[in-house]
Steps between C-alpha positions, in 0.01 A plus 500: 500500500433363146754601242746649744718194543567423136837329560626198302699219663445241228866480399615476860262217587542320165870448570408301813211299351691205362713423813204564729282265301769233504537543875127455547522179298774371727298578809179332385396182676571175324224344292284232659652155466333235290394161634728203410847626385580437136826513304401853390449593868858394571634729227288788636628445854858505379425814296364677808824427689706638211272804475525581872881479473494753215598250225227595254621331179539155663157547659353585160659190345343274767160668452516435126562132569197495732280659232631252242361224722178682601413786267240651738680448828371792708808559718735461203305761304488739794871472588605529137325836498664597832848407375451690173394802708813462714704498177326829407315337208136581582381452141629140512333447838151601386405186294590264786321708760192528279489120471541467877219753559272309263551187713457682834288812432428560869859495619599858599875425492491402132278799420747731675800359316323524161394856578860588589626355172277745313565781748878508452438524124275803569203305362281643773165424333596133484645495848201658671245210476748247644621730778147604592392133511790416731421806713139387545621158614786607725593870525776421750726325243839664518512812278161441340339810649769720345453365147121519515515848647747620236275385215193660660700821546590499129132471406414792736308277741666682789263382771543139384877546493500619861298192605746268326811668644356493851392134475830387348794352690866463415818401674703723268545851649531650152158365399358620833640843423357503148156407636513794746627733227219418258243504780609856574479597132152350464374674812646834386327472164172439682548817704588330831817698561529421870482124450733524201767678700479235775546218248797675337662554840462127569650418158808705588543327836472148354815524289687827563790409273308366198492661156130581548544695822611823334199495271267429794643798690449731203141384451425542871633856490292575188184362660556710813582814297198458272272459802638819654459691172136406453307824465297589806298778340263445207281772353272570208354818350216493243364784289227435249191588301180298471159482346215346703168438325303444824642708783172496691466118466152560354292188432446355154177586324193328649139619466357266764672672794377861556825603666719420198408789261571778756834338588598481131389851405798715621830493313699189581830524308809714561866542420738549786847484653645265756786510744642211699783479749632202696801457728607195703797473732650187656596628844622165633684236299656177624592178321137382522282793603409826330283756684360779287279808504340685212273778384301545179288777352267486203282773358284565194357825364196475274499803269128477425373356829726639775252404772616139442869569557667235714801516729636214704766478773635167631762415762636145540712315752611140463768233511606203290684185601710295257483128572456164326209259457605145411842647412337748258551876553202663665400843621256575782367855511282691744377851430272762650365789291291803579348702217257788457316582176358846433230583247516867393705583813240341730588180683330203339637194679785398726629143521720287724646197318702213647648245258693175545655335196720197440686453171691188391720475187476128430734534200627793297176470301228408751394733780200488731364746752240471776355818646260592782373854554282695735369846406296731716305769309365819655300714258442869565127555553479858373247760610203263472535162666377215275243240611645220711466247215720728282786526752805388298740470796626143488754235598629316192675163536685343207705184437644394168781351296695584188711287262767656277673326209820692429714502188826668392575647840148643540506674162198286423251345742152361535293514815175365639337537840190483713378705799203472732389808691221579743379855546341522845334841450307682769226574250329186368483639144884475469581165664618235252701184441738528208702278269775656292677326211831643384696434180754680286843506354792704372708475186813706445576579138862463383488853360578771761377265778139608449280328759150397400273401785142383534306436821139399554313452824144385544339585835174320569316657794205322658331749734374347819171688554219624281549860401274718715470787249536355148342442258305819557171338395559175693733568797608223734413228248842382378862483607756672285727281286792659315767374262773759453754442223815709463726479196833685535738530205840673524790571263808640672802630313834569678631841396802604707725344761718651774286814533566621856583142587178363353338410168225665293231313311176583320186292559177487303211343698148400411253395769157361414259436788157351469276425795201280426243523777142381544429848643517739205640792702826306550524378139771710331789509251809714530808549276815690594801567277815655647851594389748522789863600530668302776825560683601207721793479740 
């Protein structure tokens, strides 16, 4: 539920940072003892006794005497930093802890204490490397998971924050509560409302009387209310005009193939109107599962070539499951769709499509998706049944992946993907193996939130069998090889909001398709420009 839990607890937590950090310092294990005791070791031992009894100034005096004897005494440096932290003087502690860390760079206790010295001064960029280093060495150090998780949360690494909070340990119930609280916030931001509510409930139970409990209760109630208010119905209505310069999909000019001139001769271009309608309804919603059903209609009317008018009806049924993968938010979706396409009011093809998809948001910027799809195609034969080799009925199998790089809350993004599909057609002339490359991006202008989008896909189809009919002069001599390239450019301008509960926008689209084939009949170019008014709910 990104953006819905925009609640700030910085002031609340900051007030507890210094005493919590000092407490962690007191609970840390003592430093490893050196070999043969020296006079400086004696001073350090006496300082530790004074420190544990809460007499910080005498302890500091003894540590200074130890450092006067041995300037780089590791334990003296470390405990000087610890005592300065206990006296709430983190800036004074930093130089001593830095010197101790230089002498023992692999010691997680020193790294933690140095990180805390920067943390309580709100120098989070300086604290992070030391705390992360300590976390890699020993994530179970008391309180360490909280501090690492808090810094990751501040940098919007919500999945990483959850991992740190869950790996961390603390004997302080207030720190335990803060870890649960921030775990709930991070999960809510990632859209995992059910898990978030469970973590917030646990935070409340850990310390019912603490100052944080009231805030945790309010956040839990907001998460639950926001989940209940999530709109179940979404809809879209599109009305537009277009110009298509190749409605018939006539081939490009080629004198070598006798079939090309007759196919190019009739008029190919037309203006027209389009109408689109889509509605989806979530009929079951739980903390993790959404089950939905939908219907969509699309139709075009070609003013100059009405025999090529298209209408399409599609019904869908599916479900999605919110989960995590390596503590990252993930969504698994299954969907079945049935659609029928009509050409000039006559049925052209009906299709059954089953799709499985898995999406993982690795960070707020990086998202990947894997998809597998089966599609069964049943073409209407018409009055005259075609030859068996021209039977286009087919089973199409596809697997692929997509990567999305997101910026500014998805106002801008870049994407790239690959798909492999196999068309197992009944007629040998239409069976192929395909490779599709996908790329594109979106940029949202700061003026009026105008969205500019570009997508390109390249579909390389390697047909399995030699074509039995083409070329006309040399049939059954070569297999068809096609490279289809689609360029789609869109500019969308928001116009009105809160119109019957939805928003109105205007979109200008340009689609350029070129299919390069070694069989001239299938070699074509097509350009379509459309202007569409869109109401979305």
